[in-house]
N, C-alpha and C positions, 0 to 999 in steps of 0.2 A: 601388187597386192602385199601386206605386213603380213606375219606371221598372225598377229591377235584377229585381223580381219577375218583370214581363214577358220581360227578357231571359231568365231563366232557364227561363221555361216554353217560349217560342221554341226554346231550346237542345234542351230535353228533349222539343221536339214536340207539347205539351200546353198551347199558348196556346186561351184561351177562342174559343168561336165566335161571341161578340159583343162588339164592345170599342169603345169609345168613347176616341179620341186628343184631346186637346186641351191648351192651355196657351200658352207664351211663344215658344215655338220651333217655327215653322213648317216649318222645316227638318227637326226630328226626329220631326215629324207625318208629313211627306212619307216619311222614312224609315220608319218602321215600319210605315205602310200597306204601302209593299212587301214589306218582309221578312214581314209578316202573310198579305198574297195571296199570297207566293211558293210556293204548295201544289202538291202533284201532279195535273197536270190539270186545271187551272183554268178555270172558265166565267164569266167577271167580267164584270159590270155596273157600269159607273163613270159616276156622275153627278154634276154639280155641283146646286146647290140650283136655279139655275132651270131645269133640266132633270128636276126629282124629281118623279115621280109616283108616290104610293103604292101604285095599283093594279098598276103594271109593276115596282116593288120587290118587291111582296107576292108577285106570280105568279113571280119568278125565285128569291125562296127557299122556295116553297110545294114545289116537285119535286125531285127527285134531277136530276143530270147524266144526260142522253142516254147519255153516255159512259163512265159511272163515275166520273168526277170529283167536282170541287167546285162547286158553285154558287157566286159569291162577289159578295156587293153591296157596293160602296165608295160615299159618299155624302160628298162634301167640301162645306162650307159654311160660309160666315160667319155665318149664320142658323140660331138653333135648331130644330129639327124637332120636330113637336107630339108630346108625350109619349104619347099614345095610340098614334102612329104608330111610334115606337121599344118601345113596350110588345110591340105587335102582330107588328112585325118580329123581335124577340128572341125571343118565342114561338115564331113559325116556325122559328128556327134550333133550338130546343131539341125540335121535334118532327122535325125533320132534321138531325139532329147533324153529317152531313156537309158540310153546308153553314156558311158564314161571313159576317156581316155586320160590315163595317169603319165606324163613324162619325167622319170627320176633320174634326172643329169648330174652324175657325181664326179664330171670333170673340172677342169680348174679354169676355164675361159667363161669368167663370170660377165664380162663386159659384153660379149657377145652371146651368150649362152641364152640369154632371156629375150628371144628373138620378139619381133613384131608379129610374128603369128599369133602369140598367146595374147595380145592386145584386147581391150574391153570391147572394140567393134567385133573381135571374132568369136565373142563369146565365152573365152579362154582368161585365164589368169595365171602368171607366175609368179611363184614366190621365192623370195630368197631366205633361206633358213641359216642364222649365224651361230656359232658357237653358244650353246646358253652360258649367262652370269652363272657364277657358283651357288646363288642363291636358286636360281630356275633350275639349275642341273640338280640340286639336292631336294626340291618339290617333285621334279619329274622323279626321281627315286622313290620318295614318300609315298607317289602317287599308284607308282608301277607296284611298289610293296602292297600298299592297301588293297588292289586288285587281286592279288594273291591270296589275300588272307592273313597275310604279316604285318604284326603291330612293331613298324620298326621306330626306334627313338629317333628323333631328328637329329639329334648329334652324332649316333651311330650309322646315318646316312652319309653326313659329312665324313666321319671316319671309313665308310666302305668306298667311297668315291676316291678319296685320297689314297687308298690301299691299291687302287687302279689305276692311281696317275691322270684322274680327273676323265678316265674312259667310260662314257656313259654306257657303249655297249657291252663293254666287260662287266660295270658294275650290275648292270640290271641281269645279265647272266648269273651271278653270284647270287642274285637273292633266292634263287631254287635252294639253295642249300639249307633255306632257315624256313622251308614250306611245312615242313612236320614239327617244328619246333613250337610249343605252347607260350602263351606268355610274351611280352615285350623284348624285343632283340635290341640290345644294347652292346656298348662298344666291346664289352668282354665276349660275346657270341660271335662279333665279326673276327676278333683275335684269335679264338679257338677255332672257325670252320672255314676263314677266308685266308687263303695263301696271296699275300699280298704279291703284285708285279715290281719285284726288287726294289721296294719301295724304299727301305733304309739307304741301301746302294746307291739309287738314283738322287737322293738328296744329299748322299753323301757325293757325288758327282757333282752336282751344282754348287754346294759348298767349296769344293775343292777350285771349281773353275771360277768362283766370285772371289776367292783367296789368291788368285793368279798362281795356283800350285800346278804340278805337272798332273795330268787329268788323264792322260793317255793309258796307263796301265787298269784304270778303272774301267776306262769307258770300253776297252778292249774286252774285259770282264764281263760286263753288261751285255755288249753285243755276242759274245761268244757261248751266252747262259740262254738266248733266246731274245733279247729287248731289240726293238725295232728302230732305224736313226730317228724316223719320223717321231717316234715318239718319244725319244731322247731331247730331241730339237724342241717338241711341243712341250715338254715340261718344263725346260728351261725358260721358254718364251711365256708359260704360265706363270713361272716365279717372279720374271724379271714384271710383266704387267701388274702381278698382285702387290710387289715392292712400289712400283711406282704410285699406287693407290694410296699407299701408308705415306708415300714421300710427300703427294698433293694433301692428303689429310693434315698431315703435320705443319707445312708451311701456310695451309689456311686456318686450321684451328689451333695450332699449339701443338697438340696431341693427336693419336691415333688410336680410334674405336674400332676393332675389327667387326662388332655388329653392325654399325653404321655402312661400314667399308664394303664387307664382302655378305650382309646379310645373314651373317651368324657369327657366334662369339668364339674366336680361338681360344686354347688354352693358355692363361697368362703367361708362361713361358715363353711359348712361340710368338705371340703377340708383341712381347717385349724385342724379341728376335729381329721378329720382321720390322718392327719401327728402328732399330739400331742399323740395322743392315741397309733400308732404305735410303737413310739419309747420307750415306757414303758416297753417295752419286748425284749428279746435277740433272737439270732436266736435258742438254743438250746429250748429256750421256744415254741418259734412257730414249732419247728421241734415235739418236743412231743406233744402239742395240736394237729396238726393235723392228727397225726399218730392216737392219740385217738380219735378224733371224726369220723376219716375214718373207724377205728375197730367196732366203737360203730352203725355207719350207715349198715354197714355188717351183725354185729348181729342182728339187726333189721328186716333187709330185709330176713333174712336166716330163714328158717324152722324150731321150736323149739327153737328158738334164746332167748326166756323169755319173761316176760312183757316188752312191749314198754315203759311205765310209768315208770318202775323200772329201765330199762336201760338209759333212758333220765336223769333222777334224777342221777343217781350214775355217768354220764357222766359229768353233769354240776356241781357236788362236785369234779370230778377228775380235771377239768378244772381250779377250783376257787385254787385246790390245788398246781396248775402248777406257778401260777402267781404270 
């Protein structure tokens, strides 16, 4: 099932009784878990994989709620539940249609994670949640701000996202800082109240990499000050992906319009810089760069994948060799 289909079912009040959420966006997995569990009079049993016991999960879904509400089982895991367990739990939801089973899978084995247990015949559904495009991410931030009664300017929403390197969870957390302010929240208020996650230095690191200069000292400083290897890799991946969109637009149209490419308008200076930087590379380079960064991210997130620090440094060196 696609994310848009799930949105429609939730709006109609017809969400499936058994849902598996998985994919690249952990923020959206958490977001939809909360949405699905927000039923009338829920009796929620929420467990992580190391707390999961089939007997207690089965008992929770085997009976109706004592107070006439709905029994909701939420299992959050980076490891896959046994298929037999999933089949049995989904079957219990079918026998007790008032109950709800949400399987939030945070692992990376996407090819096998959406098991046949959640197929249409079972009455369940599996939904892969990709990272939102920049325009989608901005709209999510605006929606969350509106829900908190915060009047956030759309340009300020983009600025806030960029200050957190595109991390939606961190961005949403920052919104609480504006809950007591009156009036419209703009870029000025963002700069005054939000501490960007090494925003300038991350940009400097990316520029250093793409200019094929020595990146090691800056990378070390960022890591020593609390940055995470995966976040640095993701920041570079996002930048390369954005450059490719500019590259493709220029090849097709002769010019790049950030509003059409990203769904929002960049400041003229940054738009010009992105355009100039994008045409420095050719199609084969973009293909190899994105493949390299994707493979490295998978290695970092895999158990026994090796030292994240070493993987990051090796990836950055390979990036420079491909430029």
